[in-house]
N, CA, C and O atoms as a GROMACS GRO file, in nm:
protein
  600
    1MET      N    1   8.984   9.628  11.101
    1MET     CA    2   8.898   9.738  11.060
    1MET      C    3   8.753   9.689  11.046
    1MET      O    4   8.659   9.767  11.062
    2LYS      N    5   8.736   9.561  11.018
    2LYS     CA    6   8.601   9.506  11.007
    2LYS      C    7   8.524   9.524  11.138
    2LYS      O    8   8.405   9.553  11.137
    3GLU      N    9   8.593   9.505  11.250
    3GLU     CA   10   8.528   9.521  11.380
    3GLU      C   11   8.494   9.668  11.407
    3GLU      O   12   8.391   9.698  11.466
    4ALA      N   13   8.581   9.758  11.365
    4ALA     CA   14   8.552   9.901  11.380
    4ALA      C   15   8.428   9.939  11.297
    4ALA      O   16   8.345  10.019  11.340
    5MET      N   17   8.418   9.881  11.177
    5MET     CA   18   8.300   9.906  11.093
    5MET      C   19   8.173   9.852  11.158
    5MET      O   20   8.067   9.914  11.146
    6LYS      N   21   8.183   9.738  11.225
    6LYS     CA   22   8.066   9.685  11.298
    6LYS      C   23   8.020   9.786  11.403
    6LYS      O   24   7.901   9.807  11.423
    7GLU      N   25   8.117   9.847  11.469
    7GLU     CA   26   8.084   9.948  11.570
    7GLU      C   27   8.020  10.070  11.506
    7GLU      O   28   7.924  10.126  11.560
    8ALA      N   29   8.071  10.113  11.390
    8ALA     CA   30   8.013  10.228  11.319
    8ALA      C   31   7.868  10.199  11.283
    8ALA      O   32   7.781  10.284  11.299
    9LYS      N   33   7.843  10.080  11.234
    9LYS     CA   34   7.706  10.044  11.195
    9LYS      C   35   7.616  10.030  11.316
    9LYS      O   36   7.496  10.056  11.308
   10LYS      N   37   7.672   9.990  11.429
   10LYS     CA   38   7.595   9.984  11.553
   10LYS      C   39   7.550  10.125  11.593
   10LYS      O   40   7.435  10.145  11.632
   11SER      N   41   7.640  10.221  11.582
   11SER     CA   42   7.605  10.359  11.612
   11SER      C   43   7.493  10.406  11.521
   11SER      O   44   7.397  10.470  11.565
   12GLN      N   45   7.506  10.375  11.393
   12GLN     CA   46   7.405  10.416  11.296
   12GLN      C   47   7.269  10.356  11.330
   12GLN      O   48   7.168  10.426  11.322
   13LYS      N   49   7.264  10.229  11.368
   13LYS     CA   50   7.138  10.164  11.405
   13LYS      C   51   7.075  10.228  11.527
   13LYS      O   52   6.953  10.227  11.543
   14GLU      N   53   7.160  10.284  11.614
   14GLU     CA   54   7.112  10.351  11.735
   14GLU      C   55   7.070  10.495  11.708
   14GLU      O   56   7.024  10.564  11.799
   15GLY      N   57   7.084  10.540  11.583
   15GLY     CA   58   7.050  10.677  11.549
   15GLY      C   59   7.166  10.774  11.562
   15GLY      O   60   7.147  10.895  11.564
   16GLY      N   61   7.287  10.720  11.573
   16GLY     CA   62   7.405  10.803  11.590
   16GLY      C   63   7.488  10.815  11.464
   16GLY      O   64   7.453  10.761  11.359
   17ILE      N   65   7.598  10.886  11.477
   17ILE     CA   66   7.690  10.908  11.366
   17ILE      C   67   7.773  10.780  11.347
   17ILE      O   68   7.830  10.730  11.444
   18PRO      N   69   7.781  10.726  11.226
   18PRO     CA   70   7.847  10.597  11.204
   18PRO      C   71   8.000  10.603  11.201
   18PRO      O   72   8.063  10.602  11.095
   19ILE      N   73   8.056  10.610  11.320
   19ILE     CA   74   8.202  10.608  11.337
   19ILE      C   75   8.231  10.505  11.446
   19ILE      O   76   8.169  10.507  11.552
   20GLY      N   77   8.326  10.416  11.419
   20GLY     CA   78   8.357  10.312  11.516
   20GLY      C   79   8.506  10.295  11.533
   20GLY      O   80   8.586  10.341  11.451
   21ALA      N   81   8.543  10.227  11.642
   21ALA     CA   82   8.685  10.206  11.672
   21ALA      C   83   8.702  10.080  11.755
   21ALA      O   84   8.613  10.038  11.829
   22VAL      N   85   8.820  10.019  11.741
   22VAL     CA   86   8.861   9.909  11.828
   22VAL      C   87   9.006   9.931  11.868
   22VAL      O   88   9.086   9.984  11.790
   23LEU      N   89   9.039   9.890  11.989
   23LEU     CA   90   9.175   9.896  12.040
   23LEU      C   91   9.226   9.753  12.047
   23LEU      O   92   9.165   9.667  12.110
   24VAL      N   93   9.340   9.728  11.983
   24VAL     CA   94   9.394   9.593  11.972
   24VAL      C   95   9.531   9.586  12.039
   24VAL      O   96   9.619   9.669  12.015
   25GLU      N   97   9.547   9.485  12.123
   25GLU     CA   98   9.677   9.457  12.187
   25GLU      C   99   9.714   9.314  12.156
   25GLU      O  100   9.639   9.222  12.187
   26ASP      N  101   9.830   9.294  12.097
   26ASP     CA  102   9.878   9.160  12.063
   26ASP      C  103   9.771   9.078  11.989
   26ASP      O  104   9.743   8.964  12.025
   27ASP      N  105   9.713   9.138  11.886
   27ASP     CA  106   9.612   9.073  11.800
   27ASP      C  107   9.482   9.039  11.872
   27ASP      O  108   9.404   8.957  11.823
   28LYS      N  109   9.458   9.099  11.988
   28LYS     CA  110   9.334   9.074  12.062
   28LYS      C  111   9.264   9.208  12.086
   28LYS      O  112   9.327   9.304  12.131
   29ILE      N  113   9.135   9.214  12.057
   29ILE     CA  114   9.058   9.337  12.082
   29ILE      C  115   9.039   9.351  12.233
   29ILE      O  116   8.982   9.264  12.299
   30VAL      N  117   9.087   9.463  12.286
   30VAL     CA  118   9.074   9.490  12.429
   30VAL      C  119   8.974   9.601  12.458
   30VAL      O  120   8.936   9.623  12.573
   31GLY      N  121   8.929   9.670  12.353
   31GLY     CA  122   8.828   9.774  12.368
   31GLY      C  123   8.759   9.797  12.236
   31GLY      O  124   8.818   9.783  12.129
   32ARG      N  125   8.631   9.832  12.244
   32ARG     CA  126   8.556   9.864  12.124
   32ARG      C  127   8.455   9.972  12.160
   32ARG      O  128   8.406   9.981  12.272
   33GLY      N  129   8.425  10.056  12.059
   33GLY     CA  130   8.329  10.161  12.086
   33GLY      C  131   8.284  10.227  11.958
   33GLY      O  132   8.339  10.204  11.850
   34HIS      N  133   8.184  10.310  11.973
   34HIS     CA  134   8.130  10.383  11.859
   34HIS      C  135   8.084  10.520  11.903
   34HIS      O  136   8.064  10.546  12.022
   35ASN      N  137   8.068  10.607  11.807
   35ASN     CA  138   8.026  10.743  11.834
   35ASN      C  139   7.891  10.739  11.905
   35ASN      O  140   7.795  10.681  11.854
   36ARG      N  141   7.885  10.802  12.023
   36ARG     CA  142   7.762  10.805  12.103
   36ARG      C  143   7.724  10.948  12.141
   36ARG      O  144   7.656  10.970  12.241
   37LEU      N  145   7.768  11.044  12.060
   37LEU     CA  146   7.735  11.184  12.090
   37LEU      C  147   7.585  11.205  12.098
   37LEU      O  148   7.535  11.265  12.194
   38LEU      N  149   7.514  11.158  11.999
   38LEU     CA  150   7.369  11.181  11.992
   38LEU      C  151   7.294  11.090  12.088
   38LEU      O  152   7.204  11.136  12.159
   39GLN      N  153   7.329  10.964  12.092
   39GLN     CA  154   7.258  10.868  12.175
   39GLN      C  155   7.264  10.904  12.323
   39GLN      O  156   7.165  10.890  12.394
   40ASP      N  157   7.380  10.950  12.369
   40ASP     CA  158   7.401  10.980  12.511
   40ASP      C  159   7.403  11.130  12.541
   40ASP      O  160   7.430  11.170  12.654
   41ASP      N  161   7.373  11.211  12.440
   41ASP     CA  162   7.381  11.357  12.454
   41ASP      C  163   7.516  11.396  12.515
   41ASP      O  164   7.524  11.474  12.610
   42SER      N  165   7.622  11.338  12.458
   42SER     CA  166   7.758  11.353  12.510
   42SER      C  167   7.838  11.453  12.427
   42SER      O  168   7.811  11.472  12.308
   43VAL      N  169   7.934  11.514  12.490
   43VAL     CA  170   8.025  11.603  12.418
   43VAL      C  171   8.161  11.537  12.393
   43VAL      O  172   8.244  11.594  12.323
   44ILE      N  173   8.184  11.418  12.450
   44ILE     CA  174   8.315  11.355  12.436
   44ILE      C  175   8.313  11.212  12.382
   44ILE      O  176   8.420  11.158  12.352
   45LEU      N  177   8.199  11.150  12.369
   45LEU     CA  178   8.197  11.010  12.332
   45LEU      C  179   8.206  10.988  12.181
   45LEU      O  180   8.115  10.937  12.117
   46HIS      N  181   8.321  11.030  12.128
   46HIS     CA  182   8.354  10.995  11.990
   46HIS      C  183   8.384  10.845  11.990
   46HIS      O  184   8.402  10.785  12.096
   47GLY      N  185   8.388  10.784  11.873
   47GLY     CA  186   8.413  10.641  11.866
   47GLY      C  187   8.540  10.599  11.936
   47GLY      O  188   8.543  10.498  12.007
   48GLU      N  189   8.647  10.677  11.917
   48GLU     CA  190   8.775  10.643  11.977
   48GLU      C  191   8.772  10.656  12.129
   48GLU      O  192   8.828  10.572  12.200
   49MET      N  193   8.705  10.760  12.179
   49MET     CA  194   8.698  10.780  12.324
   49MET      C  195   8.613  10.671  12.389
   49MET      O  196   8.649  10.621  12.495
   50ASP      N  197   8.502  10.635  12.326
   50ASP     CA  198   8.417  10.527  12.377
   50ASP      C  199   8.494  10.396  12.378
   50ASP      O  200   8.483  10.318  12.473
   51CYS      N  201   8.571  10.372  12.275
   51CYS     CA  202   8.654  10.252  12.265
   51CYS      C  203   8.756  10.246  12.377
   51CYS      O  204   8.771  10.144  12.444
   52MET      N  205   8.827  10.354  12.398
   52MET     CA  206   8.930  10.357  12.501
   52MET      C  207   8.868  10.342  12.641
   52MET      O  208   8.925  10.278  12.729
   53GLU      N  209   8.752  10.403  12.660
   53GLU     CA  210   8.681  10.389  12.788
   53GLU      C  211   8.642  10.243  12.811
   53GLU      O  212   8.654  10.193  12.923
   54SER      N  213   8.596  10.175  12.706
   54SER     CA  214   8.554  10.036  12.723
   54SER      C  215   8.671   9.943  12.753
   54SER      O  216   8.653   9.836  12.811
   55ALA      N  217   8.792   9.983  12.712
   55ALA     CA  218   8.911   9.902  12.741
   55ALA      C  219   8.946   9.905  12.889
   55ALA      O  220   9.016   9.816  12.939
   56GLY      N  221   8.898  10.006  12.960
   56GLY     CA  222   8.932  10.018  13.102
   56GLY      C  223   9.071  10.075  13.120
   56GLY      O  224   9.135  10.121  13.025
   57ARG      N  225   9.116  10.071  13.242
   57ARG     CA  226   9.247  10.128  13.276
   57ARG      C  227   9.356  10.024  13.252
   57ARG      O  228   9.388   9.944  13.340
   58LEU      N  229   9.412  10.026  13.133
   58LEU     CA  230   9.522   9.936  13.101
   58LEU      C  231   9.650   9.988  13.166
   58LEU      O  232   9.657  10.104  13.205
   59LYS      N  233   9.748   9.902  13.178
   59LYS     CA  234   9.879   9.944  13.226
   59LYS      C  235   9.949  10.020  13.115
   59LYS      O  236   9.921   9.998  12.997
   60GLY      N  237  10.038  10.110  13.151
   60GLY     CA  238  10.112  10.188  13.053
   60GLY      C  239  10.183  10.101  12.951
   60GLY      O  240  10.185  10.133  12.832
   61VAL      N  241  10.242   9.992  12.997
   61VAL     CA  242  10.314   9.902  12.908
   61VAL      C  243  10.218   9.838  12.807
   61VAL      O  244  10.257   9.809  12.695
   62ASP      N  245  10.093   9.818  12.847
   62ASP     CA  246   9.995   9.758  12.756
   62ASP      C  247   9.955   9.856  12.646
   62ASP      O  248   9.946   9.817  12.530
   63TYR      N  249   9.931   9.982  12.682
   63TYR     CA  250   9.897  10.083  12.580
   63TYR      C  251  10.006  10.090  12.473
   63TYR      O  252   9.977  10.109  12.355
   64LYS      N  253  10.130  10.075  12.516
   64LYS     CA  254  10.243  10.086  12.422
   64LYS      C  255  10.249   9.970  12.324
   64LYS      O  256  10.327   9.974  12.228
   65LYS      N  257  10.168   9.865  12.346
   65LYS     CA  258  10.161   9.751  12.255
   65LYS      C  259  10.033   9.754  12.171
   65LYS      O  260  10.004   9.659  12.098
   66CYS      N  261   9.956   9.861  12.181
   66CYS     CA  262   9.825   9.866  12.117
   66CYS      C  263   9.828   9.936  11.981
   66CYS      O  264   9.917  10.016  11.950
   67THR      N  265   9.727   9.904  11.904
   67THR     CA  266   9.695   9.975  11.781
   67THR      C  267   9.549  10.014  11.790
   67THR      O  268   9.463   9.933  11.825
   68LEU      N  269   9.520  10.140  11.759
   68LEU     CA  270   9.382  10.189  11.755
   68LEU      C  271   9.337  10.187  11.610
   68LEU      O  272   9.398  10.251  11.524
   69TYR      N  273   9.229  10.116  11.584
   69TYR     CA  274   9.167  10.114  11.452
   69TYR      C  275   9.042  10.200  11.459
   69TYR      O  276   8.958  10.179  11.546
   70THR      N  277   9.030  10.296  11.369
   70THR     CA  278   8.916  10.386  11.369
   70THR      C  279   8.869  10.408  11.225
   70THR      O  280   8.950  10.420  11.133
   71THR      N  281   8.738  10.415  11.208
   71THR     CA  282   8.685  10.428  11.072
   71THR      C  283   8.707  10.565  11.013
   71THR      O  284   8.699  10.581  10.891
   72LEU      N  285   8.734  10.665  11.095
   72LEU     CA  286   8.753  10.802  11.048
   72LEU      C  287   8.875  10.863  11.116
   72LEU      O  288   8.907  10.830  11.230
   73SER      N  289   8.942  10.951  11.046
   73SER     CA  290   9.059  11.020  11.100
   73SER      C  291   9.026  11.082  11.236
   73SER      O  292   8.928  11.156  11.247
   74PRO      N  293   9.105  11.055  11.339
   74PRO     CA  294   9.072  11.103  11.474
   74PRO      C  295   9.089  11.254  11.490
   74PRO      O  296   9.184  11.314  11.440
   75CYS      N  297   8.996  11.312  11.561
   75CYS     CA  298   8.997  11.456  11.588
   75CYS      C  299   9.108  11.490  11.688
   75CYS      O  300   9.175  11.400  11.739
   76PRO      N  301   9.130  11.619  11.716
   76PRO     CA  302   9.232  11.658  11.813
   76PRO      C  303   9.210  11.599  11.953
   76PRO      O  304   9.308  11.563  12.019
   77MET      N  305   9.085  11.587  11.998
   77MET     CA  306   9.059  11.531  12.131
   77MET      C  307   9.101  11.384  12.136
   77MET      O  308   9.172  11.341  12.227
   78CYS      N  309   9.057  11.308  12.037
   78CYS     CA  310   9.090  11.165  12.034
   78CYS      C  311   9.238  11.144  12.010
   78CYS      O  312   9.298  11.052  12.067
   79SER      N  313   9.299  11.227  11.928
   79SER     CA  314   9.443  11.219  11.905
   79SER      C  315   9.519  11.250  12.034
   79SER      O  316   9.622  11.189  12.062
   80GLY      N  317   9.469  11.345  12.110
   80GLY     CA  318   9.531  11.377  12.239
   80GLY      C  319   9.529  11.258  12.333
   80GLY      O  320   9.626  11.235  12.406
   81ALA      N  321   9.420  11.183  12.333
   81ALA     CA  322   9.412  11.064  12.418
   81ALA      C  323   9.513  10.958  12.371
   81ALA      O  324   9.575  10.890  12.453
   82VAL      N  325   9.528  10.944  12.240
   82VAL     CA  326   9.628  10.852  12.186
   82VAL      C  327   9.768  10.891  12.235
   82VAL      O  328   9.846  10.806  12.277
   83LEU      N  329   9.798  11.020  12.231
   83LEU     CA  330   9.928  11.069  12.277
   83LEU      C  331   9.944  11.051  12.428
   83LEU      O  332  10.050  11.010  12.475
   84LEU      N  333   9.839  11.083  12.502
   84LEU     CA  334   9.844  11.072  12.648
   84LEU      C  335   9.879  10.930  12.692
   84LEU      O  336   9.960  10.911  12.783
   85TYR      N  337   9.818  10.832  12.628
   85TYR     CA  338   9.840  10.693  12.667
   85TYR      C  339   9.948  10.623  12.584
   85TYR      O  340   9.971  10.503  12.597
   86LYS      N  341  10.015  10.701  12.500
   86LYS     CA  342  10.131  10.652  12.424
   86LYS      C  343  10.099  10.531  12.337
   86LYS      O  344  10.177  10.436  12.330
   87ILE      N  345   9.982  10.536  12.272
   87ILE     CA  346   9.946  10.433  12.176
   87ILE      C  347  10.029  10.458  12.051
   87ILE      O  348  10.019  10.566  11.992
   88PRO      N  349  10.110  10.363  12.008
   88PRO     CA  350  10.208  10.391  11.904
   88PRO      C  351  10.157  10.388  11.760
   88PRO      O  352  10.226  10.435  11.669
   89ARG      N  353  10.038  10.333  11.738
   89ARG     CA  354   9.992  10.317  11.599
   89ARG      C  355   9.842  10.340  11.590
   89ARG      O  356   9.764  10.291  11.673
   90VAL      N  357   9.802  10.416  11.488
   90VAL     CA  358   9.660  10.439  11.459
   90VAL      C  359   9.636  10.402  11.313
   90VAL      O  360   9.704  10.452  11.223
   91VAL      N  361   9.539  10.315  11.292
   91VAL     CA  362   9.500  10.276  11.157
   91VAL      C  363   9.364  10.338  11.129
   91VAL      O  364   9.267  10.315  11.202
   92ILE      N  365   9.359  10.417  11.022
   92ILE     CA  366   9.240  10.495  10.987
   92ILE      C  367   9.170  10.431  10.867
   92ILE      O  368   9.235  10.396  10.769
   93GLY      N  369   9.040  10.417  10.876
   93GLY     CA  370   8.964  10.364  10.764
   93GLY      C  371   8.962  10.458  10.645
   93GLY      O  372   8.978  10.415  10.530
   94GLU      N  373   8.944  10.587  10.672
   94GLU     CA  374   8.945  10.687  10.565
   94GLU      C  375   8.961  10.826  10.625
   94GLU      O  376   8.929  10.849  10.742
   95ASN      N  377   9.011  10.918  10.542
   95ASN     CA  378   9.025  11.056  10.588
   95ASN      C  379   8.982  11.156  10.482
   95ASN      O  380   9.021  11.273  10.488
   96THR      N  381   8.903  11.114  10.385
   96THR     CA  382   8.856  11.210  10.285
   96THR      C  383   8.730  11.283  10.331
   96THR      O  384   8.706  11.397  10.292
   97THR      N  385   8.651  11.217  10.414
   97THR     CA  386   8.531  11.281  10.467
   97THR      C  387   8.567  11.391  10.566
   97THR      O  388   8.506  11.497  10.568
   98LEU      N  389   8.668  11.362  10.647
   98LEU     CA  390   8.713  11.457  10.748
   98LEU      C  391   8.858  11.424  10.783
   98LEU      O  392   8.890  11.310  10.817
   99ILE      N  393   8.945  11.522  10.775
   99ILE     CA  394   9.083  11.502  10.816
   99ILE      C  395   9.098  11.549  10.960
   99ILE      O  396   9.071  11.664  10.991
  100GLY      N  397   9.140  11.459  11.045
  100GLY     CA  398   9.161  11.492  11.185
  100GLY      C  399   9.303  11.540  11.210
  100GLY      O  400   9.367  11.599  11.122
  101ALA      N  401   9.351  11.512  11.328
  101ALA     CA  402   9.481  11.563  11.372
  101ALA      C  403   9.593  11.463  11.342
  101ALA      O  404   9.676  11.434  11.428
  102GLU      N  405   9.595  11.413  11.221
  102GLU     CA  406   9.697  11.316  11.181
  102GLU      C  407   9.838  11.372  11.193
  102GLU      O  408   9.930  11.303  11.237
  103ASN      N  409   9.857  11.497  11.153
  103ASN     CA  410   9.990  11.558  11.162
  103ASN      C  411  10.037  11.569  11.306
  103ASN      O  412  10.156  11.553  11.334
  104LEU      N  413   9.946  11.595  11.397
  104LEU     CA  414   9.981  11.600  11.540
  104LEU      C  415  10.030  11.463  11.586
  104LEU      O  416  10.130  11.453  11.657
  105LEU      N  417   9.959  11.360  11.547
  105LEU     CA  418  10.001  11.225  11.584
  105LEU      C  419  10.140  11.193  11.528
  105LEU      O  420  10.228  11.149  11.602
  106GLU      N  421  10.157  11.216  11.399
  106GLU     CA  422  10.286  11.186  11.335
  106GLU      C  423  10.400  11.268  11.392
  106GLU      O  424  10.511  11.218  11.409
  107ALA      N  425  10.374  11.395  11.424
  107ALA     CA  426  10.477  11.482  11.481
  107ALA      C  427  10.521  11.434  11.619
  107ALA      O  428  10.628  11.470  11.667
  108ASN      N  429  10.436  11.352  11.681
  108ASN     CA  430  10.469  11.299  11.814
  108ASN      C  431  10.505  11.150  11.809
  108ASN      O  432  10.496  11.081  11.910
  109GLY      N  433  10.545  11.103  11.692
  109GLY     CA  434  10.598  10.969  11.680
  109GLY      C  435  10.498  10.856  11.662
  109GLY      O  436  10.536  10.739  11.666
  110VAL      N  437  10.371  10.889  11.644
  110VAL     CA  438  10.270  10.785  11.625
  110VAL      C  439  10.270  10.745  11.477
  110VAL      O  440  10.268  10.830  11.388
  111GLU      N  441  10.271  10.616  11.452
  111GLU     CA  442  10.258  10.566  11.315
  111GLU      C  443  10.112  10.576  11.275
  111GLU      O  444  10.024  10.521  11.342
  112VAL      N  445  10.085  10.646  11.166
  112VAL     CA  446   9.949  10.664  11.117
  112VAL      C  447   9.938  10.595  10.982
  112VAL      O  448  10.014  10.624  10.889
  113ILE      N  449   9.844  10.504  10.972
  113ILE     CA  450   9.821  10.430  10.848
  113ILE      C  451   9.679  10.459  10.802
  113ILE      O  452   9.582  10.430  10.873
  114ASN      N  453   9.666  10.515  10.683
  114ASN     CA  454   9.534  10.543  10.626
  114ASN      C  455   9.504  10.435  10.522
  114ASN      O  456   9.574  10.424  10.422
  115MET      N  457   9.400  10.357  10.548
  115MET     CA  458   9.365  10.248  10.456
  115MET      C  459   9.286  10.297  10.335
  115MET      O  460   9.281  10.229  10.233
  116GLY      N  461   9.225  10.415  10.346
  116GLY     CA  462   9.148  10.469  10.234
  116GLY      C  463   9.036  10.379  10.188
  116GLY      O  464   9.018  10.359  10.068
  117LEU      N  465   8.961  10.324  10.281
  117LEU     CA  466   8.857  10.226  10.249
  117LEU      C  467   8.727  10.293  10.203
  117LEU      O  468   8.673  10.380  10.271
  118ASP      N  469   8.679  10.250  10.089
  118ASP     CA  470   8.553  10.304  10.036
  118ASP      C  471   8.438  10.279  10.131
  118ASP      O  472   8.353  10.367  10.148
  119GLU      N  473   8.432  10.162  10.194
  119GLU     CA  474   8.321  10.130  10.284
  119GLU      C  475   8.311  10.231  10.398
  119GLU      O  476   8.201  10.276  10.432
  120CYS      N  477   8.423  10.266  10.457
  120CYS     CA  478   8.423  10.364  10.567
  120CYS      C  479   8.376  10.500  10.518
  120CYS      O  480   8.295  10.567  10.583
  121ARG      N  481   8.426  10.541  10.402
  121ARG     CA  482   8.388  10.670  10.346
  121ARG      C  483   8.240  10.672  10.308
  121ARG      O  484   8.170  10.768  10.339
  122GLU      N  485   8.194  10.568  10.243
  122GLU     CA  486   8.056  10.566  10.192
  122GLU      C  487   7.953  10.568  10.304
  122GLU      O  488   7.852  10.638  10.292
  123VAL      N  489   7.975  10.493  10.411
  123VAL     CA  490   7.877  10.490  10.519
  123VAL      C  491   7.863  10.629  10.583
  123VAL      O  492   7.753  10.670  10.619
  124LEU      N  493   7.975  10.700  10.596
  124LEU     CA  494   7.967  10.834  10.655
  124LEU      C  495   7.910  10.935  10.556
  124LEU      O  496   7.834  11.023  10.595
  125GLU      N  497   7.946  10.922  10.428
  125GLU     CA  498   7.890  11.014  10.328
  125GLU      C  499   7.739  11.001  10.318
  125GLU      O  500   7.669  11.102  10.304
  126VAL      N  501   7.688  10.880  10.325
  126VAL     CA  502   7.542  10.860  10.322
  126VAL      C  503   7.480  10.926  10.445
  126VAL      O  504   7.378  10.994  10.434
  127TYR      N  505   7.542  10.906  10.561
  127TYR     CA  506   7.490  10.968  10.683
  127TYR      C  507   7.487  11.120  10.670
  127TYR      O  508   7.387  11.183  10.704
  128ILE      N  509   7.595  11.177  10.622
  128ILE     CA  510   7.603  11.323  10.607
  128ILE      C  511   7.497  11.373  10.510
  128ILE      O  512   7.431  11.474  10.535
  129ARG      N  513   7.480  11.303  10.400
  129ARG     CA  514   7.380  11.342  10.300
  129ARG      C  515   7.239  11.336  10.358
  129ARG      O  516   7.156  11.421  10.327
  130GLU      N  517   7.212  11.237  10.442
  130GLU     CA  518   7.079  11.219  10.500
  130GLU      C  519   7.057  11.303  10.625
  130GLU      O  520   6.942  11.324  10.666
  131ASN      N  521   7.164  11.350  10.688
  131ASN     CA  522   7.156  11.426  10.814
  131ASN      C  523   7.246  11.549  10.811
  131ASN      O  524   7.327  11.567  10.901
  132PRO      N  525   7.233  11.635  10.711
  132PRO     CA  526   7.328  11.747  10.699
  132PRO      C  527   7.323  11.843  10.817
  132PRO      O  528   7.427  11.897  10.857
  133ASP      N  529   7.206  11.865  10.874
  133ASP     CA  530   7.196  11.958  10.987
  133ASP      C  531   7.268  11.904  11.111
  133ASP      O  532   7.335  11.979  11.182
  134VAL      N  533   7.254  11.774  11.135
  134VAL     CA  534   7.322  11.713  11.250
  134VAL      C  535   7.474  11.720  11.231
  134VAL      O  536   7.546  11.759  11.323
  135TRP      N  537   7.520  11.684  11.113
  135TRP     CA  538   7.664  11.685  11.083
  135TRP      C  539   7.719  11.827  11.094
  135TRP      O  540   7.824  11.848  11.156
  136ASP      N  541   7.651  11.924  11.035
  136ASP     CA  542   7.698  12.062  11.041
  136ASP      C  543   7.703  12.113  11.184
  136ASP      O  544   7.795  12.187  11.221
  137ALA      N  545   7.605  12.075  11.266
  137ALA     CA  546   7.603  12.117  11.407
  137ALA      C  547   7.721  12.058  11.482
  137ALA      O  548   7.782  12.126  11.565
  138GLU      N  549   7.755  11.932  11.455
  138GLU     CA  550   7.869  11.870  11.523
  138GLU      C  551   8.000  11.936  11.481
  138GLU      O  552   8.086  11.960  11.564
  139LEU      N  553   8.014  11.965  11.353
  139LEU     CA  554   8.135  12.034  11.306
  139LEU      C  555   8.146  12.174  11.366
  139LEU      O  556   8.255  12.219  11.401
  140GLU      N  557   8.034  12.242  11.377
  140GLU     CA  558   8.034  12.377  11.434
  140GLU      C  559   8.078  12.373  11.581
  140GLU      O  560   8.150  12.462  11.626
  141ARG      N  561   8.035  12.272  11.654
  141ARG     CA  562   8.071  12.260  11.795
  141ARG      C  563   8.222  12.251  11.815
  141ARG      O  564   8.276  12.305  11.911
  142VAL      N  565   8.288  12.182  11.724
  142VAL     CA  566   8.431  12.158  11.740
  142VAL      C  567   8.515  12.246  11.649
  142VAL      O  568   8.634  12.222  11.631
  143GLY      N  569   8.454  12.345  11.592
  143GLY     CA  570   8.530  12.439  11.510
  143GLY      C  571   8.581  12.380  11.380
  143GLY      O  572   8.683  12.423  11.328
  144GLY      N  573   8.510  12.281  11.328
  144GLY     CA  574   8.548  12.223  11.199
  144GLY      C  575   8.648  12.110  11.209
  144GLY      O  576   8.686  12.053  11.107
  145ALA      N  577   8.693  12.074  11.329
  145ALA     CA  578   8.783  11.961  11.355
  145ALA      C  579   8.862  11.915  11.234
  145ALA      O  580   8.838  11.807  11.179
  146THR      N  581   8.956  11.996  11.193
  146THR     CA  582   9.042  11.958  11.082
  146THR      C  583   9.184  11.944  11.132
  146THR      O  584   9.213  11.971  11.249
  147ASP      N  585   9.272  11.904  11.044
  147ASP     CA  586   9.411  11.886  11.080
  147ASP      C  587   9.467  12.015  11.141
  147ASP      O  588   9.438  12.124  11.092
  148LEU      N  589   9.546  12.004  11.244
  148LEU     CA  590   9.595  12.121  11.317
  148LEU      C  591   9.694  12.204  11.236
  148LEU      O  592   9.725  12.317  11.275
  149ASP      N  593   9.745  12.152  11.125
  149ASP     CA  594   9.837  12.230  11.043
  149ASP      C  595   9.765  12.324  10.948
  149ASP      O  596   9.830  12.406  10.883
  150ASP      N  597   9.634  12.315  10.940
  150ASP     CA  598   9.559  12.404  10.848
  150ASP      C  599   9.557  12.546  10.897
  150ASP      O  600   9.499  12.633  10.832
   0.00000   0.00000   0.00000
């Protein structure tokens, strides 16, 4: 999770939303990324998507040995990518700032571990407090990106 936090802070330094992720296979980081929505004027480069893109096209058997570490609960889009590539485990830094599609992941057999880390929560809370208009605009774009069971 420390490496995912480094990615979140990298995004923040670039003027982006501080969310980061790393993809780990057999204790080795094979992909890393951070939220680049603002920096790249992107609609899909959430931290998890950027991370998976940086890993390249792994073999199916490799994805099945991976764990995705992300500083924030993954949204439905990012959760869909986890399901598509059959990544069996997602470790979340925190989910109090925003609850993503955790129930969707669990309902499809993905192990979801929420670490509840203050550092992950605090960096995003500070960002939201300092950039409420940006945060509100991003939430509006995705319809509030909350757990699909709501």
